[in-house]
N, C-alpha and C positions, 0 to 999 in steps of 0.2 A: 223574214231574218235579215235582208235585202232594204226592207219599207223601215224598214226598227232601226237600223242604222243610216238612212237617211232623217227618218225625225230626228237622229240623235244629231246626221249633222246640223241641218235649219238649224235646233237654239244650238247648235258652239256655236258657230255662225253668227247668232240675231245677239247672243251672250258675244260676243265679240268688240262685233260693232255697239253694240249699248254701251260697254268700257270702251271705247277709243272715242264715244261723243263726249261720255264724262270725262278724261282722261282730252280733248282738245277744249271743253267750256272751256271760259279765262269771264263769264260774268259770275256770281254771286256772293255770296258771304262765305267765307270761311273759316272757321273755329276759330282762328287766330285768332278773327276778329271784333268777332264774338265775348272772347276769353280778356282781348286788353277792353272791349266797354265794361265789362263787369267790374272789372279792374279799375278801370276809371269812376266809376261810381262808387265803390266801398271808395276810393281811397276821400275823394269829391267829400264825399256824405262825411267819415268819418271825422273832418276839415274841422268843415260848417259842426259840425255834432262839437267836437274841440272845444271852439268856438262863442259857436251858444255854451254852453258849460263854464268858460273863461268872464262870456259876460255876467253869469248868472250868478255866480259866485265873486267876484272880485268887483260887480258894483249897481246891480240890486238888489241882490240879495243882503246885504250887509246896511244900504239906507233902509228901504223895509222893516227892518225889526226897530232898525231904531224911531220910523214912522207910526212901528205898529206902539213899542212902548213906550214917546210924546201922544199920543191919543190916550192910553190908560192910563198912564203921569200925571192926570187933568186932576188941579190942583181950586180950579178957580166953583 
């Protein structure tokens, strides 16, 4: 019985020491940092996608359809 108690006590001491080391550790990357990075990537991606959609919708596609119509409307 005494050996079991000593074994459990040692395991508890090891767990307490690892918990203290984890709490004292100030390096590494936390969950909030990762969440902010993911959020920034999503927002920047959405802005780029909206910009490309606006560019293609207003500038490129109308001139492209006009050029295709002129190409097939050849009367010469």
